[in-house]
N, C-alpha and C positions, 0 to 999 in steps of 0.2 A: 925484313919482309914488310911491306905497308898495312895498315888499317883495311881488315876486310870490310864489306857491305853489313854482315852480320855483326862484326865487332862494334860497328860504329852504333848499329840499332841498339845493342846491348847497353853500351857506353850512356846513350841518350836516355835512355828507359829506365836506367839505374838512377837516374837524377830526378825522375817524376816523384809526387807523392802519391799519383792513383797508381792502382795495381795494373800491371801487363801482363797478360798470361797469352803464348803463343802455342797453339794446340794444331795437330794434323787434321785437315779437313775430313778426311775418311775416318780414321779411327778414334777421334776425340782425345786422342792421347796429349798429355801436356807436355812440350818439348822444353819450354824456358818459362821463367817467371822472373820479374825484376825484384829487386830487395824491398820494395814496399809492401809484399805480399806478408812479410813478418810482422811488422806493426799495424795493419789493417785487418789481416785474418788470422794472424797469430801462428801462420805455417812455417817451418824452417826452410824447407822446400818440398816443391808439388811435381818435380820431373817425374816423368812415368806415370802418374796417374792419370786416371780417367776425369775428364772436365765435369762430367755427370756428378761425379763424387761430390762437388762442392754446391750440388743444389739439393734442395729438400726434394722428398720423393713426389710431393704434390707438383713441383716445379720443372720436374725432370724433362717434360716435353719442351720447354723453353730453349734448349739446345739446339732444336731444329730451325730456332729463328735465325741463327747466325751465320746460315748459307747466304743470304742477301749481302750483296756488297754494300759497304758503308752503311748498313743498316743499324739503328739505334733502339734498344730496348729498353725501357725505363722501369725502375723500381723490381728489379729482380731480387729474388731473396738468394742468400749464400749462407754456408754454415761455416763459422770460425772453427779454429782448431779447438777449442773449448765446449762446442756444441751448441753455442748460441746462434741466434739466427740474425742476419742484418740485412738491409736493404741498400742495393747499389743502383746507381745508372749504369749501362751497359753499352758500350759501341763497339761494333765488331766489322772487321772488314779483311778481304785478302791482301796480302802483300807477298813481295817477293823477298823472303828471309834470307836465302842466298840465290846464286845464278842459277841454280838448278831447282830450287825447291819453292814453291807457294805453300804459305801457311795462312792460317787465319790469325789475326791479332786482335785480342780482346782488352779493352781498355775497362776497369773498374773503377767508379767512385762513389766513396761512402756516403750515402745520404740518411743514414738511420738518425741521427740527430735532426736533421733538417725534417724528415718525416714525422718524427715524435713531435716536433714543434709546430708543425703545420696540424697535426690532428689535435694539439693541445690549443692552438688558435681555432680550430673549427668548433671544438668542444666549448669554448669560452664566449665563442660569437653566439651558438645556440642558446646556451644558458643564459646570455647577456639578454637576448630577444625574449625568452622565455619570461624573466624576471619584467624586463621592460614592459611587456604588453600587460603583465599583472598588474605591475604598478601604475599604469596609465588606464587600466579598466576600472580599478577602484574608484578615484575621483570621478573618471566621467560617468559612471554608473550612479554617484553621488548627486551628481550635476542635474541627470536626467530625473532622478527621482524628484528632489527638492523643486525642481521646474514644474514638474505633474504638481506638487503639493500647493505651489504657487495658483494654480487654476482653481484652486478649490475655496471654500469660505472660510479664510483664516483670519484671526485677529493681528492687527499691527504688529502686536510682539513676534507672533508665529511668523508673520511675513518676514520682518528683520532676522528672524533666525534663520528661515530658509535663505535668505540673501546672503547672509554671512556664511553659512556652509558652502553654497555655490560659489562665492569669491574665494574662501579657502581651498575647495577642489581644485577650482582654475589656477591658483596659484601654486598649487602640488604640481598639478600638469605643466605648467609653464617652467617650474624650476626643473623638473626632470629635461625637458627639452634643451633649456640652456645649459646643464650639465653635461648633455651629449655635444651640443656646438662647442661648449667651451673646451671640451676634451678633444675634440677635433683640430680645433685651432692650435691649442698648446702642443698636440702632437706634431703639427706642420710648421710650427714656428711663426704662425700668422696672428699671434695674439698683440693686441695692442692696449694701451692703458690711457684714459683720458683723466688726469689728476685736476681736482678742484676742491675748494673749500664747502664744506657743509655741514650742517649742524648734527651731532650724532644722535640728540634727543627726539629730532624729528624721526631719523630712520628708525631709531628703537620703537618709536610710537607707531608707525606704521606697521612695523613687525609685528607687535603686539596684537594690533586689531586683525592682522590676518590671520594669526596663529591661536588667538584665544578660544574660537568656538571648538575647536580640536582637543583644546586642554581642558576647556570646561567639561567636554564628553567624558574625557579620562579622568577627570577630576583632579587634574595635575595644575599646580600653582605656575604661574608665569611672573617672574620678577625681573625687570630691567631696569638697571640704576646709572645714572651717570649724572656729573656735575651739570647743574644748567650752563647753557652757551658755550659748551664744550665744542669746539671746532676740529673737523678731521680733515686732512689733506690726502686725498686719494681718489680713485675710480669709484664713485658712489654706487654706481651699479654692480661692482664686483664685489665690493664690499658687503653690499645688501644681499649678493648669494653667497658670501661665504656665512652671514649668521643664518640664512634660510637654510643651508646646509647643516650647520649645527643644530638648529631648532629642529629639522625634521627628522635627523637622525635620533636626537633625543626623544622626541615625541613616539618614535617607532619602538624604542627599546625600553621607555620607561612605563612601568604601570601605574605607578603611585608615586606622590611626593613631588618635586618642585623641578623647573629647570630656569636656572638663574643666568644673566648676565650682567655683569660688573663691570664698570669701567673705572679706571684709576687715573687721574691726571698727574702728569709727571712735567718735567720742564719743556720737554722738547717731543714728547710722546704720549700716548694714550695706552697703558697695561689694561689688557682684558683679561679676564677669568670667566669662561663658560662653563657651567656645572649642572649636573643632573644626578638624580638619584635610580637611574636606569640600572640594566643588569651587570654592567662594568666591563672590563677588559682582562682578561689574563695576562699575566707578564710576558708569558712567552710570544704572545699575537700581538704585542704593541710594536715590535721593530716593523712588520711589514704593514701597518695600519694605514699608511698614506701612499701604499701603491694602488695602482690603477686595476679596477675591478676586484679590489680584497674586500671579502666579507668575512669578519673573523668571530661572529656571535655563533656560528653554525646553522644560522636561519638563513634561507635562501631570500631575503627580501631587500629591496634596494639594488641599484645597478652597481654598486661598488665604486662610484664616481667621485660621492660628495666630498670625503676628506681627502682625496686626490686634488682634487680643484681647490680646497680649500688651501692645502699646502702649496700649490704652485700660485694662486692669487696673492698668498701671505709674501711669498718669496718676492713677486711684483713690486709689491710695496717695502722692500728690505727687511722683512719680518722672518722670523723662523717662529717654530709652533713647538710646543712640549705638551706632555699630558701626565697625569697622574690618575691611575685607576687601579680597581679592585673588584674581583669578580663578587657580584652580588651588593656592591657597596657604593655604585656609580662611578662618574669620570668627571674629571677637571681638566680644561683645556686651556693653556696659557699664551698668550699671543700679544704683539704690538703693532699699533700703527701710528703713524706721523700725524702731529697737530698741524692746525692751520695757523 
Protein backbone atom coordinates (compact mmCIF):
# COMPACT_ATOMS: atom_id res chain seq x y z
CA UNK A 1 0.00 0.00 0.00
CA UNK A 2 1.47 3.40 -1.07
CA UNK A 3 2.01 6.51 1.00
CA UNK A 4 -1.21 8.43 1.67
CA UNK A 5 -1.59 12.20 1.63
CA UNK A 6 -1.76 12.18 5.43
CA UNK A 7 1.38 10.04 5.70
CA UNK A 8 3.21 12.43 3.42
CA UNK A 9 2.13 15.47 5.49
CA UNK A 10 3.24 13.81 8.71
CA UNK A 11 6.62 12.76 7.32
CA UNK A 12 7.37 16.28 6.01
CA UNK A 13 6.12 18.02 9.17
CA UNK A 14 8.25 15.84 11.46
CA UNK A 15 11.37 17.07 9.68
CA UNK A 16 10.62 20.72 10.51
CA UNK A 17 12.01 22.62 13.50
CA UNK A 18 8.82 24.68 13.82
CA UNK A 19 5.87 23.26 15.76
CA UNK A 20 3.05 21.98 13.55
CA UNK A 21 -0.36 21.50 15.13
CA UNK A 22 -3.40 20.09 13.30
CA UNK A 23 -6.78 20.94 14.87
CA UNK A 24 -10.41 20.33 14.07
CA UNK A 25 -12.04 23.54 12.73
CA UNK A 26 -15.15 23.19 14.88
CA UNK A 27 -14.12 21.62 18.18
CA UNK A 28 -10.55 23.02 18.25
CA UNK A 29 -9.40 19.58 19.34
CA UNK A 30 -5.79 18.80 18.52
CA UNK A 31 -5.67 15.94 16.02
CA UNK A 32 -1.91 15.69 15.48
CA UNK A 33 1.36 17.45 16.38
CA UNK A 34 4.84 17.00 14.95
CA UNK A 35 7.90 15.93 16.93
CA UNK A 36 9.14 19.55 17.35
CA UNK A 37 6.49 20.16 20.01
CA UNK A 38 8.63 18.27 22.55
CA UNK A 39 11.79 20.41 22.40
CA UNK A 40 9.95 23.72 21.75
CA UNK A 41 7.01 23.47 24.17
CA UNK A 42 8.06 20.45 26.24
CA UNK A 43 4.94 18.33 25.67
CA UNK A 44 5.20 14.60 24.91
CA UNK A 45 1.84 14.56 23.13
CA UNK A 46 -1.06 16.96 22.76
CA UNK A 47 -3.43 14.74 20.82
CA UNK A 48 -7.00 15.03 22.12
CA UNK A 49 -6.39 18.28 24.04
CA UNK A 50 -8.13 21.53 23.15
CA UNK A 51 -5.94 24.08 21.38
CA UNK A 52 -7.07 26.79 23.82
CA UNK A 53 -5.32 24.90 26.67
CA UNK A 54 -1.99 26.09 25.17
CA UNK A 55 -2.98 29.75 25.47
CA UNK A 56 -2.83 31.94 28.58
CA UNK A 57 -6.30 32.90 29.78
CA UNK A 58 -5.92 36.50 28.67
CA UNK A 59 -5.13 35.32 25.12
CA UNK A 60 -7.82 32.68 24.84
CA UNK A 61 -9.78 34.73 22.28
CA UNK A 62 -6.81 34.63 19.91
CA UNK A 63 -8.07 31.24 18.81
CA UNK A 64 -10.92 32.92 16.92
CA UNK A 65 -8.41 34.56 14.57
CA UNK A 66 -7.34 31.28 12.99
CA UNK A 67 -10.58 30.90 11.02
CA UNK A 68 -9.17 33.13 8.31
CA UNK A 69 -7.52 31.21 5.50
CA UNK A 70 -3.74 31.74 5.39
CA UNK A 71 -3.90 34.31 8.18
CA UNK A 72 -0.75 35.22 10.14
CA UNK A 73 -0.97 36.13 13.82
CA UNK A 74 2.30 37.47 15.17
CA UNK A 75 3.58 37.13 18.70
CA UNK A 76 0.88 35.04 20.29
CA UNK A 77 1.79 33.74 23.73
CA UNK A 78 1.80 30.01 24.57
CA UNK A 79 2.18 28.00 27.75
CA UNK A 80 5.04 25.50 27.90
CA UNK A 81 4.69 22.20 29.77
CA UNK A 82 6.63 23.69 32.73
CA UNK A 83 4.14 26.57 33.01
CA UNK A 84 6.44 29.23 31.52
CA UNK A 85 5.12 31.50 28.78
CA UNK A 86 6.83 31.94 25.42
CA UNK A 87 6.17 34.07 22.33
CA UNK A 88 5.45 32.52 18.95
CA UNK A 89 4.84 33.67 15.40
CA UNK A 90 1.66 31.88 14.33
CA UNK A 91 0.59 30.96 10.80
CA UNK A 92 -2.78 29.23 10.30
CA UNK A 93 -4.60 27.93 7.25
CA UNK A 94 -7.09 25.31 6.00
CA UNK A 95 -5.73 22.17 4.31
CA UNK A 96 -7.04 18.79 3.15
CA UNK A 97 -5.58 16.50 5.81
CA UNK A 98 -7.24 13.52 4.18
CA UNK A 99 -9.41 13.32 1.10
CA UNK A 100 -12.50 13.53 3.26
CA UNK A 101 -11.34 15.88 6.02
CA UNK A 102 -10.44 19.58 6.06
CA UNK A 103 -8.45 20.76 9.08
CA UNK A 104 -6.62 23.84 10.30
CA UNK A 105 -2.82 23.59 10.13
CA UNK A 106 -1.07 25.88 12.61
CA UNK A 107 2.66 26.60 12.45
CA UNK A 108 4.39 27.99 15.57
CA UNK A 109 7.84 29.59 15.39
CA UNK A 110 9.50 30.36 18.71
CA UNK A 111 10.48 34.05 18.82
CA UNK A 112 10.98 34.36 22.60
CA UNK A 113 14.72 35.05 22.37
CA UNK A 114 14.26 37.37 19.41
CA UNK A 115 11.59 39.33 21.29
CA UNK A 116 13.74 39.59 24.41
CA UNK A 117 16.65 40.77 22.28
CA UNK A 118 14.43 43.34 20.58
CA UNK A 119 13.20 44.59 23.96
CA UNK A 120 16.79 44.82 25.23
CA UNK A 121 17.84 46.77 22.12
CA UNK A 122 14.93 49.16 22.61
CA UNK A 123 15.78 49.60 26.31
CA UNK A 124 19.43 50.28 25.42
CA UNK A 125 18.40 52.73 22.70
CA UNK A 126 16.21 54.75 25.07
CA UNK A 127 18.90 54.74 27.75
CA UNK A 128 21.54 55.75 25.22
CA UNK A 129 19.44 58.68 23.96
CA UNK A 130 18.76 59.80 27.53
CA UNK A 131 22.47 59.72 28.43
CA UNK A 132 23.51 61.34 25.15
CA UNK A 133 21.01 64.16 25.66
CA UNK A 134 22.34 64.70 29.18
CA UNK A 135 25.99 64.62 28.07
CA UNK A 136 25.36 67.09 25.24
CA UNK A 137 23.20 69.38 27.36
CA UNK A 138 25.92 69.98 29.98
CA UNK A 139 28.66 71.32 27.64
CA UNK A 140 26.09 73.19 25.54
CA UNK A 141 24.81 74.88 28.69
CA UNK A 142 28.39 75.79 29.63
CA UNK A 143 28.99 77.31 26.20
CA UNK A 144 25.86 79.44 26.50
CA UNK A 145 26.79 80.60 30.02
CA UNK A 146 30.38 81.52 29.21
CA UNK A 147 29.23 83.27 26.02
CA UNK A 148 26.93 85.41 28.17
CA UNK A 149 29.83 86.18 30.53
CA UNK A 150 31.91 87.42 27.58
CA UNK A 151 29.29 90.07 26.89
CA UNK A 152 29.97 91.55 30.33
CA UNK A 153 32.75 93.82 31.54
CA UNK A 154 35.56 91.30 32.11
CA UNK A 155 39.31 91.52 32.62
CA UNK A 156 41.52 89.96 29.93
CA UNK A 157 42.38 87.00 32.18
CA UNK A 158 38.67 86.34 32.83
CA UNK A 159 37.96 86.50 29.09
CA UNK A 160 40.69 83.95 28.41
CA UNK A 161 39.18 81.62 31.03
CA UNK A 162 35.76 81.93 29.41
CA UNK A 163 37.19 81.22 25.94
CA UNK A 164 39.10 78.20 27.29
CA UNK A 165 35.95 76.75 28.85
CA UNK A 166 33.96 77.37 25.66
CA UNK A 167 36.70 75.61 23.68
CA UNK A 168 36.75 72.70 26.14
CA UNK A 169 32.95 72.34 26.13
CA UNK A 170 32.89 72.44 22.33
CA UNK A 171 35.53 69.71 22.19
CA UNK A 172 33.50 67.54 24.57
CA UNK A 173 30.44 67.84 22.30
CA UNK A 174 32.53 67.18 19.20
CA UNK A 175 34.10 64.11 20.80
CA UNK A 176 30.65 62.72 21.67
CA UNK A 177 29.51 63.16 18.08
CA UNK A 178 32.75 61.66 16.74
CA UNK A 179 32.26 58.61 18.97
CA UNK A 180 28.75 58.05 17.63
CA UNK A 181 29.91 58.44 14.01
CA UNK A 182 32.88 56.14 14.64
CA UNK A 183 30.67 53.49 16.25
CA UNK A 184 28.37 53.50 13.22
CA UNK A 185 31.27 53.23 10.75
CA UNK A 186 32.90 50.42 12.73
CA UNK A 187 29.60 48.54 12.81
CA UNK A 188 29.10 48.82 9.04
CA UNK A 189 32.75 48.09 8.21
CA UNK A 190 33.23 51.48 6.54
CA UNK A 191 36.09 52.70 8.74
CA UNK A 192 39.23 53.81 6.90
CA UNK A 193 42.65 54.83 8.26
CA UNK A 194 44.88 57.60 6.95
CA UNK A 195 48.42 56.82 8.15
CA UNK A 196 50.94 59.62 8.40
CA UNK A 197 53.95 60.69 10.50
CA UNK A 198 53.38 63.32 13.18
CA UNK A 199 55.08 64.61 16.31
CA UNK A 200 53.62 63.09 19.46
CA UNK A 201 54.54 66.11 21.61
CA UNK A 202 52.47 68.43 19.38
CA UNK A 203 49.38 66.26 19.82
CA UNK A 204 49.84 65.96 23.58
CA UNK A 205 50.35 69.74 23.89
CA UNK A 206 47.07 70.37 22.04
CA UNK A 207 45.26 67.90 24.30
CA UNK A 208 46.67 69.49 27.43
CA UNK A 209 45.44 72.93 26.34
CA UNK A 210 41.99 71.49 25.64
CA UNK A 211 41.51 69.65 28.92
CA UNK A 212 43.46 71.85 31.33
CA UNK A 213 40.49 74.17 32.18
CA UNK A 214 38.34 71.23 33.32
CA UNK A 215 41.26 69.67 35.22
CA UNK A 216 42.02 72.93 37.03
CA UNK A 217 38.35 73.29 37.98
CA UNK A 218 38.46 69.84 39.63
CA UNK A 219 41.98 70.44 41.01
CA UNK A 220 43.34 67.48 39.03
CA UNK A 221 46.92 67.49 37.73
CA UNK A 222 47.43 66.71 34.03
CA UNK A 223 50.91 65.40 33.20
CA UNK A 224 51.76 64.27 29.65
CA UNK A 225 55.34 63.04 29.15
CA UNK A 226 57.15 61.98 25.96
CA UNK A 227 60.65 62.20 24.51
CA UNK A 228 61.12 65.31 22.39
CA UNK A 229 61.01 64.59 18.66
CA UNK A 230 59.06 61.32 19.00
CA UNK A 231 57.36 60.51 15.70
CA UNK A 232 54.22 58.38 15.54
CA UNK A 233 53.08 56.66 12.34
CA UNK A 234 49.31 56.40 12.44
CA UNK A 235 45.97 58.05 11.82
CA UNK A 236 46.43 61.29 13.75
CA UNK A 237 42.73 62.10 14.17
CA UNK A 238 41.91 58.61 15.45
CA UNK A 239 44.84 58.68 17.85
CA UNK A 240 43.65 62.10 19.01
CA UNK A 241 40.24 60.57 19.68
CA UNK A 242 41.86 57.68 21.57
CA UNK A 243 43.53 60.12 23.99
CA UNK A 244 40.44 62.33 24.19
CA UNK A 245 38.35 59.35 25.22
CA UNK A 246 40.91 58.32 27.84
CA UNK A 247 41.11 61.82 29.32
CA UNK A 248 37.33 62.42 29.19
CA UNK A 249 36.67 59.16 31.05
CA UNK A 250 39.40 59.88 33.59
CA UNK A 251 38.05 63.38 34.28
CA UNK A 252 34.54 61.96 34.70
CA UNK A 253 35.54 59.40 37.32
CA UNK A 254 38.45 61.16 39.06
CA UNK A 255 37.55 63.43 41.98
CA UNK A 256 41.10 64.38 42.95
CA UNK A 257 44.71 63.49 42.16
CA UNK A 258 46.17 63.18 38.67
CA UNK A 259 45.78 61.98 35.09
CA UNK A 260 49.09 60.96 33.49
CA UNK A 261 50.07 59.94 29.97
CA UNK A 262 53.63 58.62 29.67
CA UNK A 263 55.27 57.49 26.42
CA UNK A 264 58.27 55.11 26.44
CA UNK A 265 60.30 54.96 23.22
CA UNK A 266 61.28 51.50 21.96
CA UNK A 267 63.01 50.52 18.72
CA UNK A 268 59.97 50.21 16.46
CA UNK A 269 57.18 51.35 18.73
CA UNK A 270 56.14 53.68 21.52
CA UNK A 271 54.67 52.11 24.65
CA UNK A 272 52.04 54.16 26.46
CA UNK A 273 50.78 54.16 30.02
CA UNK A 274 47.64 56.16 30.79
CA UNK A 275 46.93 56.33 34.52
CA UNK A 276 44.54 58.12 36.85
CA UNK A 277 43.55 58.23 40.51
CA UNK A 278 39.87 57.70 39.78
CA UNK A 279 37.33 55.30 41.29
CA UNK A 280 38.89 52.23 39.66
CA UNK A 281 37.20 49.22 38.09
CA UNK A 282 36.31 46.03 39.94
CA UNK A 283 37.99 42.86 38.68
CA UNK A 284 34.75 41.11 37.73
CA UNK A 285 33.77 44.06 35.51
CA UNK A 286 37.05 44.46 33.63
CA UNK A 287 36.31 41.72 31.11
CA UNK A 288 33.37 43.61 29.60
CA UNK A 289 34.98 47.04 29.77
CA UNK A 290 35.64 47.40 26.03
CA UNK A 291 32.22 46.22 24.88
CA UNK A 292 29.87 48.63 23.17
CA UNK A 293 27.57 50.69 25.45
CA UNK A 294 29.22 49.23 28.56
CA UNK A 295 29.18 51.26 31.78
CA UNK A 296 30.78 49.50 34.73
CA UNK A 297 30.89 52.17 37.41
CA UNK A 298 27.20 51.95 38.28
CA UNK A 299 26.74 55.60 37.27
CA UNK A 300 24.64 56.30 34.20
CA UNK A 301 27.05 58.81 32.66
CA UNK A 302 28.74 58.70 29.28
CA UNK A 303 27.53 56.82 26.20
CA UNK A 304 29.55 53.67 26.87
CA UNK A 305 31.32 54.09 23.52
CA UNK A 306 34.64 55.64 24.54
CA UNK A 307 36.64 52.54 25.52
CA UNK A 308 34.97 50.45 22.80
CA UNK A 309 36.25 52.91 20.16
CA UNK A 310 39.68 53.06 21.81
CA UNK A 311 40.05 49.29 21.47
CA UNK A 312 38.81 49.25 17.86
CA UNK A 313 41.12 52.10 16.83
CA UNK A 314 44.12 50.51 18.54
CA UNK A 315 43.42 47.23 16.75
CA UNK A 316 43.37 49.26 13.52
CA UNK A 317 46.95 50.30 14.41
CA UNK A 318 48.00 46.72 15.17
CA UNK A 319 47.91 47.19 18.93
CA UNK A 320 46.07 45.56 21.80
CA UNK A 321 45.21 47.14 25.15
CA UNK A 322 45.34 45.91 28.72
CA UNK A 323 44.64 47.46 32.09
CA UNK A 324 45.42 47.26 35.77
CA UNK A 325 42.81 48.58 38.15
CA UNK A 326 41.52 48.28 41.67
CA UNK A 327 38.36 49.76 43.11
CA UNK A 328 39.11 53.08 44.82
CA UNK A 329 42.75 53.12 43.67
CA UNK A 330 42.59 54.26 40.06
CA UNK A 331 43.33 52.62 36.71
CA UNK A 332 46.29 52.15 34.36
CA UNK A 333 45.93 51.37 30.64
CA UNK A 334 48.80 50.02 28.53
CA UNK A 335 49.05 50.01 24.72
CA UNK A 336 51.50 50.51 21.85
CA UNK A 337 51.69 52.65 18.70
CA UNK A 338 54.12 52.35 15.77
CA UNK A 339 56.86 54.95 15.34
CA UNK A 340 57.53 56.97 12.21
